Structures are given as structure tokens and as C-alpha cells.
C-alpha positions, 0 to 999 in steps of 0.5 A: 493504477494497476500494480504488476508482479513480473510477467504473470501479474500475480500478487506475492504468495499468500497475498490477494491482489487487494492486499498486495495493492494495499502494501504498494499503497503503503510504500507510496504513502511512506514516500509522500511522508518522507518528501514532506507532501503529507503530514504525519497525521495524514500518513497515520490515518491513511496507513491505518485504513490500508493496514485494516484492508491487509488483515481482512 
């Protein structure tokens, strides 16, 4: 899936495209958790991996 930021398709200022994609995936994970489609432990494991990508 390609994430888009307006017409220019650029990530928010100060973020790389990979970091912005990880943030979008974190939001998707939270939505899945809220819908009961994944467990809390799945959310924590996957979100930690994404957070590690963001800070690298």
C-alpha cells in the first residue's frame, strides 16, 4: 500500500517516507486493536517493531 500526503506525496516535515509509513501503520494497528481484530499482545509486539523503525 502506498501512503500519500497531499498532491506532492511527501511525508510530513522532518520525517522520512519510511517513518511516515510506520506512523500510518501504527494508526492502522490501533484501529485493528480497537475493533477487536488483534490482541493487546499482538498490538504491543507489532507496534514496538514500528516504533523502532521510526526512531532509527
